[in-house]
Backbone as XML, in Angstrom:
<?xml version="1.0"?>
<chain id="A" units="angstrom">
  <residue number="1" name="UNK">
    <atom name="N" x="0.833" y="-1.180" z="0.000"/>
    <atom name="CA" x="0.000" y="0.000" z="0.000"/>
    <atom name="C" x="0.878" y="1.243" z="0.000"/>
  </residue>
  <residue number="2" name="UNK">
    <atom name="N" x="0.513" y="2.172" z="-0.842"/>
    <atom name="CA" x="1.230" y="3.441" z="-0.889"/>
    <atom name="C" x="0.545" y="4.439" z="0.034"/>
  </residue>
  <residue number="3" name="UNK">
    <atom name="N" x="1.337" y="5.303" z="0.642"/>
    <atom name="CA" x="0.780" y="6.390" z="1.433"/>
    <atom name="C" x="0.633" y="7.608" z="0.540"/>
  </residue>
  <residue number="4" name="UNK">
    <atom name="N" x="-0.556" y="8.177" z="0.490"/>
    <atom name="CA" x="-0.836" y="9.382" z="-0.279"/>
    <atom name="C" x="-1.088" y="10.500" z="0.725"/>
  </residue>
  <residue number="5" name="UNK">
    <atom name="N" x="-0.299" y="11.564" z="0.642"/>
    <atom name="CA" x="-0.429" y="12.684" z="1.568"/>
    <atom name="C" x="-1.532" y="13.617" z="1.082"/>
  </residue>
  <residue number="6" name="UNK">
    <atom name="N" x="-2.526" y="13.864" z="1.935"/>
    <atom name="CA" x="-3.572" y="14.847" z="1.654"/>
    <atom name="C" x="-3.250" y="16.099" z="2.458"/>
  </residue>
  <residue number="7" name="UNK">
    <atom name="N" x="-2.991" y="17.196" z="1.773"/>
    <atom name="CA" x="-2.709" y="18.454" z="2.455"/>
    <atom name="C" x="-4.025" y="19.217" z="2.586"/>
  </residue>
  <residue number="8" name="UNK">
    <atom name="N" x="-4.475" y="19.483" z="3.808"/>
    <atom name="CA" x="-5.743" y="20.192" z="3.972"/>
    <atom name="C" x="-5.683" y="21.607" z="3.390"/>
  </residue>
  <residue number="9" name="UNK">
    <atom name="N" x="-6.732" y="21.977" z="2.668"/>
    <atom name="CA" x="-6.896" y="23.346" z="2.201"/>
    <atom name="C" x="-7.492" y="24.138" z="3.356"/>
  </residue>
  <residue number="10" name="UNK">
    <atom name="N" x="-6.889" y="25.284" z="3.673"/>
    <atom name="CA" x="-7.373" y="26.104" z="4.779"/>
    <atom name="C" x="-8.551" y="26.942" z="4.289"/>
  </residue>
  <residue number="11" name="UNK">
    <atom name="N" x="-9.683" y="26.826" z="4.974"/>
    <atom name="CA" x="-10.868" y="27.577" z="4.564"/>
    <atom name="C" x="-10.706" y="29.053" z="4.904"/>
  </residue>
  <residue number="12" name="UNK">
    <atom name="N" x="-11.289" y="29.891" z="4.058"/>
    <atom name="CA" x="-11.279" y="31.342" z="4.260"/>
    <atom name="C" x="-12.680" y="31.871" z="3.970"/>
  </residue>
  <residue number="13" name="UNK">
    <atom name="N" x="-12.976" y="33.057" z="4.492"/>
    <atom name="CA" x="-14.311" y="33.632" z="4.344"/>
    <atom name="C" x="-14.717" y="33.801" z="2.883"/>
  </residue>
  <residue number="14" name="UNK">
    <atom name="N" x="-13.760" y="34.061" z="2.003"/>
    <atom name="CA" x="-14.065" y="34.282" z="0.589"/>
    <atom name="C" x="-14.249" y="33.010" z="-0.208"/>
  </residue>
  <residue number="15" name="UNK">
    <atom name="N" x="-14.121" y="31.846" z="0.433"/>
    <atom name="CA" x="-14.288" y="30.573" z="-0.260"/>
    <atom name="C" x="-12.960" y="29.978" z="-0.691"/>
  </residue>
  <residue number="16" name="UNK">
    <atom name="N" x="-12.984" y="28.701" z="-1.028"/>
    <atom name="CA" x="-11.793" y="27.991" z="-1.493"/>
    <atom name="C" x="-12.143" y="27.177" z="-2.729"/>
  </residue>
  <residue number="17" name="UNK">
    <atom name="N" x="-11.135" y="26.897" z="-3.532"/>
    <atom name="CA" x="-11.323" y="26.041" z="-4.707"/>
    <atom name="C" x="-11.249" y="24.586" z="-4.267"/>
  </residue>
  <residue number="18" name="UNK">
    <atom name="N" x="-12.112" y="23.771" z="-4.832"/>
    <atom name="CA" x="-12.092" y="22.341" z="-4.525"/>
    <atom name="C" x="-10.782" y="21.729" z="-4.996"/>
  </residue>
  <residue number="19" name="UNK">
    <atom name="N" x="-10.269" y="20.773" z="-4.210"/>
    <atom name="CA" x="-9.016" y="20.093" z="-4.553"/>
    <atom name="C" x="-9.169" y="18.596" z="-4.305"/>
  </residue>
  <residue number="20" name="UNK">
    <atom name="N" x="-10.107" y="17.936" z="-5.007"/>
    <atom name="CA" x="-10.330" y="16.508" z="-4.767"/>
    <atom name="C" x="-9.190" y="15.642" z="-5.282"/>
  </residue>
  <residue number="21" name="UNK">
    <atom name="N" x="-8.967" y="14.522" z="-4.590"/>
    <atom name="CA" x="-7.942" y="13.538" z="-4.952"/>
    <atom name="C" x="-8.651" y="12.210" z="-5.179"/>
  </residue>
  <residue number="22" name="UNK">
    <atom name="N" x="-8.372" y="11.555" z="-6.302"/>
    <atom name="CA" x="-8.959" y="10.237" z="-6.570"/>
    <atom name="C" x="-8.425" y="9.224" z="-5.574"/>
  </residue>
  <residue number="23" name="UNK">
    <atom name="N" x="-9.306" y="8.355" z="-5.084"/>
    <atom name="CA" x="-8.917" y="7.332" z="-4.123"/>
    <atom name="C" x="-8.777" y="5.975" z="-4.804"/>
  </residue>
  <residue number="24" name="UNK">
    <atom name="N" x="-7.940" y="5.127" z="-4.219"/>
    <atom name="CA" x="-7.760" y="3.751" z="-4.680"/>
    <atom name="C" x="-7.721" y="2.847" z="-3.457"/>
  </residue>
  <residue number="25" name="UNK">
    <atom name="N" x="-8.207" y="1.630" z="-3.611"/>
    <atom name="CA" x="-8.232" y="0.698" z="-2.480"/>
    <atom name="C" x="-6.836" y="0.295" z="-2.035"/>
  </residue>
  <residue number="26" name="UNK">
    <atom name="N" x="-5.852" y="0.406" z="-2.908"/>
    <atom name="CA" x="-4.492" y="-0.018" z="-2.585"/>
    <atom name="C" x="-3.713" y="1.026" z="-1.793"/>
  </residue>
  <residue number="27" name="UNK">
    <atom name="N" x="-4.300" y="2.203" z="-1.551"/>
    <atom name="CA" x="-3.565" y="3.287" z="-0.906"/>
    <atom name="C" x="-4.142" y="3.646" z="0.458"/>
  </residue>
  <residue number="28" name="UNK">
    <atom name="N" x="-3.271" y="4.210" z="1.311"/>
    <atom name="CA" x="-3.681" y="4.844" z="2.562"/>
    <atom name="C" x="-3.530" y="6.337" z="2.355"/>
  </residue>
  <residue number="29" name="UNK">
    <atom name="N" x="-4.464" y="7.103" z="2.866"/>
    <atom name="CA" x="-4.452" y="8.552" z="2.718"/>
    <atom name="C" x="-4.121" y="9.154" z="4.074"/>
  </residue>
  <residue number="30" name="UNK">
    <atom name="N" x="-3.036" y="9.911" z="4.110"/>
    <atom name="CA" x="-2.491" y="10.457" z="5.348"/>
    <atom name="C" x="-2.793" y="11.952" z="5.390"/>
  </residue>
  <residue number="31" name="UNK">
    <atom name="N" x="-3.421" y="12.393" z="6.489"/>
    <atom name="CA" x="-3.829" y="13.786" z="6.640"/>
    <atom name="C" x="-3.274" y="14.323" z="7.953"/>
  </residue>
  <residue number="32" name="UNK">
    <atom name="N" x="-2.561" y="15.452" z="7.898"/>
    <atom name="CA" x="-2.134" y="16.131" z="9.131"/>
    <atom name="C" x="-3.391" y="16.718" z="9.771"/>
  </residue>
  <residue number="33" name="UNK">
    <atom name="N" x="-3.679" y="16.306" z="11.002"/>
    <atom name="CA" x="-4.939" y="16.663" z="11.655"/>
    <atom name="C" x="-4.690" y="17.537" z="12.874"/>
  </residue>
  <residue number="34" name="UNK">
    <atom name="N" x="-5.219" y="18.764" z="12.837"/>
    <atom name="CA" x="-5.104" y="19.662" z="13.983"/>
    <atom name="C" x="-6.388" y="19.685" z="14.819"/>
  </residue>
  <residue number="35" name="UNK">
    <atom name="N" x="-7.309" y="18.755" z="14.524"/>
    <atom name="CA" x="-8.576" y="18.703" z="15.237"/>
    <atom name="C" x="-9.666" y="19.528" z="14.577"/>
  </residue>
  <residue number="36" name="UNK">
    <atom name="N" x="-9.311" y="20.258" z="13.505"/>
    <atom name="CA" x="-10.285" y="21.081" z="12.782"/>
    <atom name="C" x="-10.322" y="20.711" z="11.301"/>
  </residue>
  <residue number="37" name="UNK">
    <atom name="N" x="-10.048" y="19.449" z="10.996"/>
    <atom name="CA" x="-10.033" y="18.978" z="9.610"/>
    <atom name="C" x="-11.350" y="18.267" z="9.299"/>
  </residue>
  <residue number="38" name="UNK">
    <atom name="N" x="-11.923" y="18.610" z="8.150"/>
    <atom name="CA" x="-13.091" y="17.923" z="7.608"/>
    <atom name="C" x="-12.661" y="17.178" z="6.356"/>
  </residue>
  <residue number="39" name="UNK">
    <atom name="N" x="-13.271" y="16.029" z="6.106"/>
    <atom name="CA" x="-13.013" y="15.273" z="4.880"/>
    <atom name="C" x="-14.282" y="15.263" z="4.047"/>
  </residue>
  <residue number="40" name="UNK">
    <atom name="N" x="-14.120" y="15.494" z="2.748"/>
    <atom name="CA" x="-15.262" y="15.518" z="1.823"/>
    <atom name="C" x="-15.073" y="14.406" z="0.801"/>
  </residue>
  <residue number="41" name="UNK">
    <atom name="N" x="-16.024" y="13.483" z="0.759"/>
    <atom name="CA" x="-15.984" y="12.343" z="-0.157"/>
    <atom name="C" x="-17.104" y="12.490" z="-1.179"/>
  </residue>
  <residue number="42" name="UNK">
    <atom name="N" x="-16.774" y="12.258" z="-2.452"/>
    <atom name="CA" x="-17.768" y="12.261" z="-3.526"/>
    <atom name="C" x="-17.611" y="10.962" z="-4.293"/>
  </residue>
  <residue number="43" name="UNK">
    <atom name="N" x="-18.722" y="10.243" z="-4.487"/>
    <atom name="CA" x="-18.709" y="8.930" z="-5.150"/>
    <atom name="C" x="-19.680" y="8.949" z="-6.313"/>
  </residue>
  <residue number="44" name="UNK">
    <atom name="N" x="-19.163" y="8.756" z="-7.529"/>
    <atom name="CA" x="-20.029" y="8.676" z="-8.708"/>
    <atom name="C" x="-20.051" y="7.277" z="-9.298"/>
  </residue>
  <residue number="45" name="UNK">
    <atom name="N" x="-19.231" y="6.374" z="-8.780"/>
    <atom name="CA" x="-19.193" y="4.990" z="-9.251"/>
    <atom name="C" x="-20.430" y="4.210" z="-8.832"/>
  </residue>
  <residue number="46" name="UNK">
    <atom name="N" x="-20.602" y="3.039" z="-9.436"/>
    <atom name="CA" x="-21.820" y="2.237" z="-9.278"/>
    <atom name="C" x="-21.944" y="1.510" z="-7.944"/>
  </residue>
  <residue number="47" name="UNK">
    <atom name="N" x="-20.876" y="1.438" z="-7.151"/>
    <atom name="CA" x="-20.929" y="0.717" z="-5.877"/>
    <atom name="C" x="-20.622" y="1.659" z="-4.718"/>
  </residue>
  <residue number="48" name="UNK">
    <atom name="N" x="-21.226" y="1.435" z="-3.545"/>
    <atom name="CA" x="-20.904" y="2.253" z="-2.384"/>
    <atom name="C" x="-19.489" y="1.955" z="-1.889"/>
  </residue>
  <residue number="49" name="UNK">
    <atom name="N" x="-18.944" y="2.877" z="-1.114"/>
    <atom name="CA" x="-17.605" y="2.702" z="-0.546"/>
    <atom name="C" x="-17.673" y="2.854" z="0.968"/>
  </residue>
  <residue number="50" name="UNK">
    <atom name="N" x="-17.030" y="1.937" z="1.681"/>
    <atom name="CA" x="-16.891" y="2.073" z="3.128"/>
    <atom name="C" x="-15.563" y="2.763" z="3.405"/>
  </residue>
  <residue number="51" name="UNK">
    <atom name="N" x="-15.626" y="3.867" z="4.116"/>
    <atom name="CA" x="-14.436" y="4.630" z="4.483"/>
    <atom name="C" x="-14.045" y="4.223" z="5.896"/>
  </residue>
  <residue number="52" name="UNK">
    <atom name="N" x="-12.751" y="4.021" z="6.111"/>
    <atom name="CA" x="-12.236" y="3.693" z="7.441"/>
    <atom name="C" x="-11.260" y="4.775" z="7.875"/>
  </residue>
  <residue number="53" name="UNK">
    <atom name="N" x="-11.490" y="5.325" z="9.063"/>
    <atom name="CA" x="-10.568" y="6.262" z="9.694"/>
    <atom name="C" x="-9.958" y="5.500" z="10.867"/>
  </residue>
  <residue number="54" name="UNK">
    <atom name="N" x="-8.649" y="5.322" z="10.830"/>
    <atom name="CA" x="-7.955" y="4.553" z="11.863"/>
    <atom name="C" x="-7.995" y="5.311" z="13.187"/>
  </residue>
  <residue number="55" name="UNK">
    <atom name="N" x="-8.237" y="4.580" z="14.263"/>
    <atom name="CA" x="-8.217" y="5.148" z="15.610"/>
    <atom name="C" x="-7.134" y="4.425" z="16.413"/>
  </residue>
  <residue number="56" name="UNK">
    <atom name="N" x="-5.915" y="4.992" z="16.443"/>
    <atom name="CA" x="-4.814" y="4.306" z="17.116"/>
    <atom name="C" x="-4.878" y="4.364" z="18.643"/>
  </residue>
  <residue number="57" name="UNK">
    <atom name="N" x="-5.832" y="5.079" z="19.191"/>
    <atom name="CA" x="-5.919" y="5.264" z="20.639"/>
    <atom name="C" x="-6.366" y="3.986" z="21.345"/>
  </residue>
  <residue number="58" name="UNK">
    <atom name="N" x="-5.863" y="3.806" z="22.556"/>
    <atom name="CA" x="-6.348" y="2.750" z="23.441"/>
    <atom name="C" x="-6.790" y="3.391" z="24.756"/>
  </residue>
  <residue number="59" name="UNK">
    <atom name="N" x="-7.786" y="2.777" z="25.379"/>
    <atom name="CA" x="-8.270" y="3.224" z="26.685"/>
    <atom name="C" x="-8.228" y="2.016" z="27.607"/>
  </residue>
  <residue number="60" name="UNK">
    <atom name="N" x="-7.486" y="2.137" z="28.691"/>
    <atom name="CA" x="-7.309" y="1.031" z="29.639"/>
    <atom name="C" x="-6.841" y="-0.230" z="28.929"/>
  </residue>
  <residue number="61" name="UNK">
    <atom name="N" x="-5.963" y="-0.049" z="27.952"/>
    <atom name="CA" x="-5.405" y="-1.179" z="27.220"/>
    <atom name="C" x="-6.292" y="-1.738" z="26.126"/>
  </residue>
  <residue number="62" name="UNK">
    <atom name="N" x="-7.477" y="-1.162" z="25.929"/>
    <atom name="CA" x="-8.401" y="-1.637" z="24.901"/>
    <atom name="C" x="-8.379" y="-0.696" z="23.706"/>
  </residue>
  <residue number="63" name="UNK">
    <atom name="N" x="-8.329" y="-1.271" z="22.514"/>
    <atom name="CA" x="-8.292" y="-0.470" z="21.293"/>
    <atom name="C" x="-9.643" y="0.188" z="21.037"/>
  </residue>
  <residue number="64" name="UNK">
    <atom name="N" x="-9.600" y="1.461" z="20.626"/>
    <atom name="CA" x="-10.810" y="2.156" z="20.197"/>
    <atom name="C" x="-11.159" y="1.633" z="18.803"/>
  </residue>
  <residue number="65" name="UNK">
    <atom name="N" x="-12.420" y="1.287" z="18.591"/>
    <atom name="CA" x="-12.867" y="0.733" z="17.305"/>
    <atom name="C" x="-12.687" y="1.771" z="16.200"/>
  </residue>
  <residue number="66" name="UNK">
    <atom name="N" x="-12.239" y="1.316" z="15.022"/>
    <atom name="CA" x="-12.055" y="2.203" z="13.876"/>
    <atom name="C" x="-13.378" y="2.881" z="13.521"/>
  </residue>
  <residue number="67" name="UNK">
    <atom name="N" x="-13.285" y="4.132" z="13.078"/>
    <atom name="CA" x="-14.473" y="4.867" z="12.622"/>
    <atom name="C" x="-14.740" y="4.488" z="11.173"/>
  </residue>
  <residue number="68" name="UNK">
    <atom name="N" x="-15.927" y="3.983" z="10.882"/>
    <atom name="CA" x="-16.287" y="3.653" z="9.504"/>
    <atom name="C" x="-17.623" y="4.298" z="9.156"/>
  </residue>
  <residue number="69" name="UNK">
    <atom name="N" x="-17.797" y="4.588" z="7.876"/>
    <atom name="CA" x="-19.072" y="5.094" z="7.362"/>
    <atom name="C" x="-19.109" y="4.818" z="5.872"/>
  </residue>
  <residue number="70" name="UNK">
    <atom name="N" x="-20.299" y="4.890" z="5.298"/>
    <atom name="CA" x="-20.490" y="4.543" z="3.890"/>
    <atom name="C" x="-20.741" y="5.800" z="3.068"/>
  </residue>
  <residue number="71" name="UNK">
    <atom name="N" x="-20.064" y="5.868" z="1.910"/>
    <atom name="CA" x="-20.357" y="6.882" z="0.900"/>
    <atom name="C" x="-21.220" y="6.175" z="-0.143"/>
  </residue>
  <residue number="72" name="UNK">
    <atom name="N" x="-22.472" y="6.603" z="-0.314"/>
    <atom name="CA" x="-23.374" y="5.905" z="-1.228"/>
    <atom name="C" x="-22.891" y="5.927" z="-2.679"/>
  </residue>
  <residue number="73" name="UNK">
    <atom name="N" x="-23.347" y="4.941" z="-3.437"/>
    <atom name="CA" x="-23.009" y="4.847" z="-4.857"/>
    <atom name="C" x="-23.681" y="5.967" z="-5.647"/>
  </residue>
  <residue number="74" name="UNK">
    <atom name="N" x="-23.093" y="6.259" z="-6.789"/>
    <atom name="CA" x="-23.619" y="7.135" z="-7.834"/>
    <atom name="C" x="-23.701" y="8.611" z="-7.454"/>
  </residue>
  <residue number="75" name="UNK">
    <atom name="N" x="-24.389" y="8.940" z="-6.380"/>
    <atom name="CA" x="-24.542" y="10.349" z="-5.997"/>
    <atom name="C" x="-24.038" y="10.612" z="-4.583"/>
  </residue>
  <residue number="76" name="UNK">
    <atom name="N" x="-23.126" y="9.783" z="-4.103"/>
    <atom name="CA" x="-22.623" y="9.931" z="-2.741"/>
    <atom name="C" x="-21.860" y="11.230" z="-2.560"/>
  </residue>
  <residue number="77" name="UNK">
    <atom name="N" x="-22.222" y="11.990" z="-1.545"/>
    <atom name="CA" x="-21.576" y="13.263" z="-1.228"/>
    <atom name="C" x="-21.597" y="13.379" z="0.292"/>
  </residue>
  <residue number="78" name="UNK">
    <atom name="N" x="-20.473" y="13.046" z="0.937"/>
    <atom name="CA" x="-20.430" y="12.926" z="2.396"/>
    <atom name="C" x="-19.302" y="13.784" z="2.963"/>
  </residue>
  <residue number="79" name="UNK">
    <atom name="N" x="-19.629" y="14.569" z="3.985"/>
    <atom name="CA" x="-18.643" y="15.304" z="4.772"/>
    <atom name="C" x="-18.478" y="14.578" z="6.104"/>
  </residue>
  <residue number="80" name="UNK">
    <atom name="N" x="-17.248" y="14.497" z="6.600"/>
    <atom name="CA" x="-16.976" y="13.861" z="7.889"/>
    <atom name="C" x="-15.992" y="14.722" z="8.676"/>
  </residue>
  <residue number="81" name="UNK">
    <atom name="N" x="-16.117" y="14.704" z="9.994"/>
    <atom name="CA" x="-15.217" y="15.454" z="10.851"/>
    <atom name="C" x="-15.972" y="16.570" z="11.553"/>
  </residue>
  <residue number="82" name="UNK">
    <atom name="N" x="-15.265" y="17.310" z="12.386"/>
    <atom name="CA" x="-13.836" y="17.223" z="12.670"/>
    <atom name="C" x="-13.495" y="15.996" z="13.510"/>
  </residue>
  <residue number="83" name="UNK">
    <atom name="N" x="-12.206" y="15.700" z="13.568"/>
    <atom name="CA" x="-11.702" y="14.498" z="14.212"/>
    <atom name="C" x="-10.807" y="14.884" z="15.391"/>
  </residue>
  <residue number="84" name="UNK">
    <atom name="N" x="-11.219" y="14.591" z="16.633"/>
    <atom name="CA" x="-10.390" y="14.921" z="17.794"/>
    <atom name="C" x="-8.998" y="14.280" z="17.685"/>
  </residue>
  <residue number="85" name="UNK">
    <atom name="N" x="-7.984" y="15.082" z="17.910"/>
    <atom name="CA" x="-6.598" y="14.614" z="17.751"/>
    <atom name="C" x="-6.262" y="13.437" z="18.650"/>
  </residue>
  <residue number="86" name="UNK">
    <atom name="N" x="-6.737" y="13.461" z="19.899"/>
    <atom name="CA" x="-6.343" y="12.399" z="20.831"/>
    <atom name="C" x="-6.929" y="11.040" z="20.461"/>
  </residue>
  <residue number="87" name="UNK">
    <atom name="N" x="-7.962" y="11.015" z="19.639"/>
    <atom name="CA" x="-8.568" y="9.754" z="19.210"/>
    <atom name="C" x="-8.024" y="9.281" z="17.870"/>
  </residue>
  <residue number="88" name="UNK">
    <atom name="N" x="-7.824" y="10.203" z="16.927"/>
    <atom name="CA" x="-7.543" y="9.824" z="15.540"/>
    <atom name="C" x="-6.090" y="9.987" z="15.103"/>
  </residue>
  <residue number="89" name="UNK">
    <atom name="N" x="-5.300" y="10.791" z="15.798"/>
    <atom name="CA" x="-3.936" y="11.036" z="15.336"/>
    <atom name="C" x="-2.968" y="9.954" z="15.784"/>
  </residue>
  <residue number="90" name="UNK">
    <atom name="N" x="-2.011" y="9.658" z="14.898"/>
    <atom name="CA" x="-0.904" y="8.790" z="15.290"/>
    <atom name="C" x="0.149" y="9.642" z="15.994"/>
  </residue>
  <residue number="91" name="UNK">
    <atom name="N" x="1.295" y="9.062" z="16.315"/>
    <atom name="CA" x="2.348" y="9.791" z="17.032"/>
    <atom name="C" x="2.937" y="10.936" z="16.236"/>
  </residue>
  <residue number="92" name="UNK">
    <atom name="N" x="2.717" y="10.954" z="14.914"/>
    <atom name="CA" x="3.221" y="12.032" z="14.059"/>
    <atom name="C" x="2.210" y="13.160" z="13.895"/>
  </residue>
  <residue number="93" name="UNK">
    <atom name="N" x="1.020" y="13.015" z="14.458"/>
    <atom name="CA" x="-0.021" y="14.027" z="14.308"/>
    <atom name="C" x="-0.850" y="13.853" z="13.044"/>
  </residue>
  <residue number="94" name="UNK">
    <atom name="N" x="-0.785" y="12.650" z="12.464"/>
    <atom name="CA" x="-1.499" y="12.374" z="11.218"/>
    <atom name="C" x="-2.663" y="11.421" z="11.447"/>
  </residue>
  <residue number="95" name="UNK">
    <atom name="N" x="-3.628" y="11.492" z="10.531"/>
    <atom name="CA" x="-4.767" y="10.588" z="10.479"/>
    <atom name="C" x="-4.597" y="9.686" z="9.270"/>
  </residue>
  <residue number="96" name="UNK">
    <atom name="N" x="-5.054" y="8.446" z="9.368"/>
    <atom name="CA" x="-4.945" y="7.447" z="8.300"/>
    <atom name="C" x="-6.350" y="7.089" z="7.822"/>
  </residue>
  <residue number="97" name="UNK">
    <atom name="N" x="-6.588" y="7.266" z="6.502"/>
    <atom name="CA" x="-7.909" y="7.067" z="5.903"/>
    <atom name="C" x="-7.789" y="6.072" z="4.756"/>
  </residue>
  <residue number="98" name="UNK">
    <atom name="N" x="-8.782" y="5.184" z="4.604"/>
    <atom name="CA" x="-8.779" y="4.256" z="3.467"/>
    <atom name="C" x="-10.205" y="4.026" z="2.985"/>
  </residue>
  <residue number="99" name="UNK">
    <atom name="N" x="-10.325" y="3.435" z="1.780"/>
    <atom name="CA" x="-11.622" y="3.135" z="1.188"/>
    <atom name="C" x="-11.688" y="1.666" z="0.787"/>
  </residue>
  <residue number="100" name="UNK">
    <atom name="N" x="-12.888" y="1.103" z="0.829"/>
    <atom name="CA" x="-13.084" y="-0.292" z="0.425"/>
    <atom name="C" x="-13.356" y="-0.421" z="-1.067"/>
  </residue>
  <residue number="101" name="UNK">
    <atom name="N" x="-13.662" y="0.691" z="-1.729"/>
    <atom name="CA" x="-14.056" y="0.660" z="-3.135"/>
    <atom name="C" x="-13.472" y="1.889" z="-3.810"/>
  </residue>
  <residue number="102" name="UNK">
    <atom name="N" x="-12.697" y="1.682" z="-4.866"/>
    <atom name="CA" x="-11.947" y="2.785" z="-5.451"/>
    <atom name="C" x="-12.427" y="3.293" z="-6.791"/>
  </residue>
  <residue number="103" name="UNK">
    <atom name="N" x="-13.602" y="2.859" z="-7.240"/>
    <atom name="CA" x="-14.085" y="3.301" z="-8.544"/>
    <atom name="C" x="-14.815" y="4.634" z="-8.413"/>
  </residue>
  <residue number="104" name="UNK">
    <atom name="N" x="-14.269" y="5.652" z="-9.048"/>
    <atom name="CA" x="-14.914" y="6.970" z="-9.102"/>
    <atom name="C" x="-15.274" y="7.515" z="-7.726"/>
  </residue>
  <residue number="105" name="UNK">
    <atom name="N" x="-14.259" y="7.608" z="-6.856"/>
    <atom name="CA" x="-14.436" y="8.244" z="-5.546"/>
    <atom name="C" x="-13.282" y="9.209" z="-5.326"/>
  </residue>
  <residue number="106" name="UNK">
    <atom name="N" x="-13.608" y="10.382" z="-4.779"/>
    <atom name="CA" x="-12.581" y="11.368" z="-4.456"/>
    <atom name="C" x="-12.704" y="11.766" z="-2.992"/>
  </residue>
  <residue number="107" name="UNK">
    <atom name="N" x="-11.606" y="12.313" z="-2.480"/>
    <atom name="CA" x="-11.575" y="12.846" z="-1.125"/>
    <atom name="C" x="-10.821" y="14.163" z="-1.168"/>
  </residue>
  <residue number="108" name="UNK">
    <atom name="N" x="-11.221" y="15.076" z="-0.316"/>
    <atom name="CA" x="-10.430" y="16.274" z="-0.094"/>
    <atom name="C" x="-10.492" y="16.624" z="1.376"/>
  </residue>
  <residue number="109" name="UNK">
    <atom name="N" x="-9.431" y="17.250" z="1.852"/>
    <atom name="CA" x="-9.336" y="17.654" z="3.254"/>
    <atom name="C" x="-9.432" y="19.172" z="3.327"/>
  </residue>
  <residue number="110" name="UNK">
    <atom name="N" x="-10.262" y="19.651" z="4.256"/>
    <atom name="CA" x="-10.441" y="21.081" z="4.464"/>
    <atom name="C" x="-10.236" y="21.364" z="5.944"/>
  </residue>
  <residue number="111" name="UNK">
    <atom name="N" x="-9.406" y="22.358" z="6.231"/>
    <atom name="CA" x="-9.176" y="22.774" z="7.620"/>
    <atom name="C" x="-10.011" y="24.017" z="7.893"/>
  </residue>
  <residue number="112" name="UNK">
    <atom name="N" x="-10.853" y="23.948" z="8.926"/>
    <atom name="CA" x="-11.708" y="25.090" z="9.265"/>
    <atom name="C" x="-11.131" y="25.854" z="10.438"/>
  </residue>
</chain>
């Protein structure tokens, strides 16, 4: 699996240009997360996609279950976040995102 770095676009009052990145099942998407990052997924392919956000945190020695949600097929348009740093960030301050289905799906990161 290749790591693909997603650099969050910082939102401004005047608006921002969309910067979607095509997703593939063979890749992990790494996002620097300051706790104010939103992820925007758009799916135009014929099958739904399950998105997984890794949760490396443990509580009392027990792993926190990964965050998953579905982006619907054909007209899927899903925003997710923000993601608390203490739950979702690894030791480098990054979040790890993946998809179960890579046909015609994009993701972009926006920092608010």
